[in-house]
TIDO-299651 format. One line per 2 residues: number of its first residue (from 1); their letters; for each residue x, y, z of N, C-alpha, C, O. Coordinates in Angstrom, 2 decimals. Example, Ala and Ser with C-alpha at 12.3 -4.5 7.8 and 13.67 -1.06 7.14 Angstrom:
TIDO-299651
1 = AS = 13.19:-5.69:7.80:12.30:-4.50:7.80:13.20:-3.30:7.80:14.24:-3.32:8.46; 12.85:-2.25:7.08:13.67:-1.06:7.14:12.90:0.03:7.87:13.41:1.14:8.04
//
This chain:
TIDO-299651
1 = XX = 10.57:98.85:-54.14:10.48:97.24:-53.48:9.43:96.82:-53.01:8.90:97.19:-51.96; 8.96:95.83:-53.93:7.70:95.49:-54.15:7.48:94.11:-53.19:8.05:93.03:-53.39
3 = XX = 6.39:94.45:-51.96:6.50:93.00:-51.22:5.67:92.08:-51.63:4.94:92.54:-52.51; 5.41:90.65:-51.31:4.55:89.28:-51.78:3.90:88.70:-50.95:4.44:87.69:-50.50
5 = XX = 3.08:88.91:-50.63:2.03:87.97:-49.70:1.91:86.50:-50.36:1.25:86.40:-51.39; 2.56:85.28:-49.76:2.47:83.96:-50.58:1.43:83.54:-49.69:1.53:83.40:-48.47
7 = XX = -0.14:83.25:-50.81:-0.82:82.34:-50.06:-0.94:80.88:-50.66:-0.55:80.48:-51.75; -1.66:80.08:-49.50:-1.38:78.57:-50.23:-1.81:77.81:-51.42:-1.61:76.65:-51.78
9 = XX = -2.55:78.93:-51.99:-2.94:78.45:-53.60:-2.80:79.43:-54.67:-3.53:79.75:-55.61; -1.49:79.86:-54.19:-1.25:81.05:-55.53:-0.63:80.36:-56.62:0.17:79.42:-56.56
11 = XX = -1.04:80.84:-57.47:-0.61:80.06:-58.90:0.12:81.27:-59.83:0.30:82.46:-59.58; 0.45:80.43:-61.01:0.91:80.87:-61.73:-0.13:81.71:-63.03:-1.33:81.43:-63.00
13 = XX = 0.34:82.65:-64.05:-0.55:83.15:-64.95:-0.31:81.82:-66.01:0.81:81.44:-66.35; -1.53:81.22:-66.44:-0.39:80.32:-67.39:-0.58:81.16:-69.33:-0.44:80.50:-70.36
15 = XX = -0.88:82.50:-69.29:-0.79:83.02:-70.50:0.83:84.24:-70.13:0.82:85.42:-70.49; 1.61:83.84:-69.65:2.83:84.12:-68.64:4.00:83.29:-69.63:4.49:82.26:-69.16
17 = XX = 4.28:83.58:-70.49:5.01:82.54:-71.21:6.01:81.61:-70.44:6.27:82.03:-69.31; 6.60:80.49:-70.78:7.61:79.42:-69.61:8.94:79.81:-70.38:9.29:79.65:-71.55
19 = XX = 9.56:80.38:-69.29:10.87:80.39:-69.76:12.01:79.88:-68.55:12.23:80.22:-67.38; 12.47:79.11:-69.25:14.20:78.64:-68.25:14.54:79.61:-67.38:14.06:80.70:-67.71
21 = XX = 15.34:79.63:-66.15:16.24:80.46:-65.54:17.26:80.90:-66.64:17.57:82.08:-66.84; 17.85:79.64:-67.44:19.44:79.99:-68.49:18.56:80.57:-69.62:19.13:80.45:-70.71
23 = XX = 17.37:81.15:-69.70:16.75:81.63:-71.12:17.03:83.12:-70.27:17.64:84.14:-70.58; 16.65:82.91:-69.67:16.76:84.27:-69.01:17.84:84.85:-68.53:18.24:86.01:-68.65
25 = XX = 18.36:83.76:-67.87:20.49:84.34:-67.58:20.59:85.11:-69.02:20.50:86.34:-69.11; 20.82:84.08:-70.34:21.54:84.79:-71.34:21.03:85.51:-71.87:21.75:86.45:-72.20
27 = XX = 18.99:85.63:-72.50:18.72:86.75:-73.45:18.53:87.56:-72.62:18.02:88.43:-73.33; 18.54:88.08:-71.40:17.70:89.69:-70.61:18.87:89.95:-70.10:19.11:91.16:-70.20
29 = XX = 19.95:89.18:-69.45:21.39:89.36:-69.00:22.52:89.74:-69.67:23.03:90.85:-69.75; 22.81:88.80:-70.09:24.39:88.49:-70.62:24.33:88.94:-71.96:25.26:89.61:-72.40
31 = XX = 23.24:88.65:-72.75:23.33:89.30:-74.13:23.43:90.69:-74.39:24.23:91.21:-75.17; 22.51:91.31:-73.65:22.28:92.83:-73.41:23.55:93.70:-73.06:24.06:94.59:-73.75
33 = XX = 24.00:93.19:-71.66:25.40:93.34:-71.33:26.45:93.10:-71.76:27.59:93.32:-71.34; 25.93:92.49:-72.88:27.56:91.70:-73.47:28.35:91.31:-72.46:29.40:91.95:-72.42
35 = XX = 28.26:90.73:-71.88:28.69:89.95:-70.23:29.23:88.25:-70.73:28.47:87.34:-71.05; 30.42:88.20:-70.68:30.94:86.47:-71.17:30.26:85.75:-69.73:29.52:86.20:-68.86
37 = XX = 30.86:84.49:-69.93:30.25:83.55:-69.08:31.79:84.30:-67.83:31.35:85.10:-67.01; 32.71:84.14:-67.78:34.29:84.54:-67.61:33.80:85.90:-66.76:33.53:85.77:-65.57
39 = XX = 33.71:86.87:-67.25:32.93:88.53:-66.99:31.91:88.24:-65.43:32.02:88.86:-64.36; 30.99:87.16:-65.75:29.92:87.16:-64.56:29.91:86.34:-63.64:29.08:86.17:-62.75
41 = XX = 31.34:85.53:-63.97:31.78:84.35:-62.87:32.75:85.58:-61.73:32.67:85.86:-60.53; 33.44:85.95:-62.60:33.98:87.22:-61.65:33.43:88.39:-61.11:34.12:89.15:-60.43
43 = XX = 32.01:88.64:-61.40:31.38:89.74:-61.00:30.33:88.93:-59.97:30.03:89.63:-59.01; 29.71:87.59:-59.97:29.21:87.05:-59.52:29.79:86.10:-57.97:29.30:86.00:-56.84
45 = XX = 31.30:85.40:-58.76:31.51:84.59:-57.81:30.89:83.01:-58.03:30.88:82.01:-57.31; 30.64:83.15:-58.68:29.96:81.78:-59.31:30.84:80.97:-60.26:30.36:80.99:-61.39
47 = XX = 31.94:80.28:-60.17:32.71:79.29:-60.59:32.14:79.22:-62.15:30.99:78.78:-62.19; 32.75:79.58:-63.50:32.58:80.14:-64.75:32.46:78.34:-64.99:31.63:78.33:-65.91
49 = XX = 32.74:77.01:-64.74:32.23:75.84:-64.93:30.93:76.10:-64.65:30.09:76.35:-65.52; 30.63:76.02:-63.04:28.97:76.20:-62.73:28.18:77.19:-63.72:27.00:76.89:-63.89
51 = XX = 28.61:78.24:-64.35:27.68:78.77:-65.06:27.38:78.15:-66.05:26.25:77.95:-66.50; 28.54:77.75:-66.52:28.33:76.61:-68.14:27.05:75.82:-67.22:25.96:76.39:-67.26
53 = XX = 27.10:75.16:-66.80:25.92:74.29:-66.13:24.69:74.25:-66.32:23.81:73.50:-66.74; 24.95:75.84:-65.65:22.99:76.59:-65.17:23.08:76.78:-66.48:21.99:76.31:-66.82
55 = XX = 23.63:77.17:-67.54:23.28:77.83:-68.96:22.81:76.66:-69.70:22.16:76.72:-70.75; 23.21:75.51:-69.06:22.66:74.65:-70.12:21.63:73.56:-69.55:21.42:72.37:-69.80
57 = XX = 20.96:74.74:-68.43:19.58:73.82:-68.06:19.92:73.20:-66.68:18.89:72.85:-66.11; 20.82:73.00:-66.11:20.92:72.53:-65.05:20.52:73.70:-63.62:20.98:74.84:-63.54
59 = XX = 19.55:73.03:-62.59:18.66:74.23:-61.84:19.74:74.96:-61.04:20.96:74.79:-61.12; 19.19:75.67:-60.37:19.90:76.56:-59.56:19.43:76.85:-58.50:18.23:77.14:-58.47
61 = XX = 20.07:76.87:-57.51:19.73:77.06:-56.14:20.06:78.39:-55.15:20.94:79.16:-55.53; 19.38:78.66:-53.93:19.88:79.60:-53.33:21.33:80.46:-53.32:21.44:81.68:-53.36
63 = XX = 22.15:79.71:-53.26:23.39:80.22:-53.03:23.13:81.37:-54.74:22.93:82.58:-54.70; 23.18:80.76:-55.68:23.31:81.12:-57.13:22.51:82.32:-57.39:22.96:83.31:-57.96
65 = XX = 20.92:82.16:-56.83:19.93:82.91:-57.10:20.62:84.38:-56.18:20.61:85.51:-56.66; 21.03:84.14:-55.19:21.75:84.99:-54.51:22.72:85.88:-55.08:22.66:87.10:-55.25
67 = XX = 23.42:85.24:-55.30:24.54:85.40:-56.40:24.68:86.04:-57.55:25.51:86.82:-58.02; 23.46:85.43:-58.00:22.98:86.56:-59.68:22.32:87.40:-59.32:22.34:88.44:-59.98
69 = XX = 21.40:87.30:-58.05:20.78:88.36:-57.72:21.79:89.72:-58.02:21.82:90.51:-58.97; 22.61:89.61:-56.73:23.65:90.73:-56.46:24.45:91.18:-57.65:24.66:92.37:-57.87
71 = XX = 25.02:89.94:-58.59:25.75:90.39:-59.76:24.59:91.60:-60.81:24.82:92.76:-61.17; 23.84:91.06:-60.96:22.99:91.54:-62.17:21.55:92.25:-61.97:20.63:92.25:-62.80
73 = XX = 21.56:92.99:-60.38:20.76:93.96:-59.74:18.85:93.57:-59.60:17.87:94.26:-59.87; 18.98:91.97:-58.97:17.44:92.14:-59.73:17.55:90.96:-58.42:18.57:90.64:-57.82
75 = XX = 16.51:90.57:-58.27:16.40:89.90:-56.28:16.19:88.44:-57.09:15.69:88.12:-58.17; 17.10:87.44:-55.53:17.20:85.65:-55.27:15.71:85.04:-55.57:15.49:84.14:-56.38
77 = XX = 14.70:85.70:-54.75:13.65:85.38:-55.15:13.04:85.56:-56.46:12.02:84.88:-56.61; 13.40:86.34:-57.55:13.41:86.27:-59.07:13.51:84.79:-59.36:12.67:83.99:-59.78
79 = XX = 15.06:84.63:-58.95:15.25:83.38:-59.46:14.91:82.71:-59.40:14.57:82.11:-60.41; 14.65:82.07:-57.82:13.93:80.71:-57.35:12.88:80.66:-58.43:12.86:79.86:-59.37
81 = XX = 11.95:81.69:-58.16:10.43:81.53:-58.47:10.75:81.43:-60.49:9.75:81.07:-61.10; 11.84:81.68:-61.26:11.81:80.88:-62.43:12.27:79.52:-62.10:11.71:78.55:-62.61
83 = XX = 12.80:79.43:-61.66:13.53:77.72:-61.17:12.22:76.86:-61.34:11.84:76.09:-62.23; 11.50:77.40:-59.81:10.59:76.49:-59.13:9.32:76.62:-60.28:8.69:75.58:-60.47
85 = XX = 8.97:77.70:-60.98:7.65:77.93:-62.15:8.75:76.46:-63.74:8.05:75.75:-64.46; 10.04:76.42:-63.82:10.18:75.63:-64.89:9.96:74.25:-63.96:8.87:73.70:-64.11
87 = XX = 10.65:73.81:-63.27:10.58:72.65:-62.12:9.30:72.13:-62.35:9.10:70.96:-62.69; 8.40:72.97:-62.17:6.77:72.54:-61.89:6.17:72.14:-63.15:5.55:71.08:-63.26
89 = XX = 6.43:73.35:-64.56:5.95:73.03:-65.67:6.24:71.72:-65.75:5.29:70.93:-65.73; 7.59:71.23:-65.85:8.39:70.26:-66.48:8.05:68.92:-65.92:7.80:67.97:-66.66
91 = XX = 8.01:68.80:-64.15:6.93:67.53:-63.75:5.73:67.50:-63.99:5.20:66.42:-63.76; 4.75:68.74:-64.58:3.41:68.68:-64.77:3.57:67.84:-66.29:2.80:66.88:-66.32
93 = XX = 4.65:68.03:-67.91:4.36:67.53:-68.86:4.54:66.52:-68.43:3.60:65.82:-68.80; 5.38:65.80:-67.68:5.88:64.30:-67.50:5.40:63.44:-67.13:5.32:62.35:-67.71
95 = XX = 4.71:63.89:-65.45:3.59:62.90:-65.09:3.09:62.26:-65.50:3.17:62.43:-66.72; 2.35:61.25:-65.21:1.18:59.98:-65.92:-0.14:61.18:-66.60:0.00:62.36:-66.28
97 = XX = -1.19:60.86:-67.38:-1.69:61.32:-67.73:-3.05:61.18:-66.13:-3.92:62.01:-65.89; -2.80:59.99:-65.41:-3.89:59.86:-64.44:-3.58:60.48:-63.57:-4.53:60.38:-62.79
99 = XX = -2.63:61.31:-62.98:-2.23:61.86:-62.28:-1.35:61.00:-61.43:-0.97:59.89:-61.80; -0.94:61.69:-59.95:-0.14:60.98:-58.74:-0.67:60.61:-58.12:-0.20:60.31:-57.02
101 = XX = -2.32:60.34:-58.49:-2.61:59.07:-57.14:-2.79:59.44:-55.82:-3.04:58.55:-55.00; -2.67:61.08:-55.32:-2.91:61.80:-54.33:-4.26:62.23:-54.48:-4.77:62.95:-55.34
103 = XX = -4.87:61.51:-53.23:-6.07:62.17:-52.52:-6.01:63.16:-51.48:-5.10:63.44:-50.69; -7.04:63.60:-51.61:-7.64:64.68:-50.19:-8.14:64.23:-49.03:-8.99:63.37:-49.25
105 = X = -7.98:64.44:-47.92:-9.18:63.70:-46.81:-10.38:64.40:-46.36:-11.18:63.84:-45.60
//
């Protein structure tokens, strides 16, 4: 197990391609393991309708992260970091060119 020390100025390497949690779930786990939504639903305890929502890009939260981690032998933090990175990048791309109007004191 790798431990992580989180620093207030934590940054993500821009050279690492951005991948949505749905893409990772589908391409790195479901397709290689030949898992259907129904099978993953049984394995994870996440209802199939909810997995369909996640696979279409709806955000995932702590409960789904824990359930996916247990079912796919990953960590909950892995899923939450994928979601956080995706959300931050989406916001950055959609924010106004002038920034957020936030001033440091």
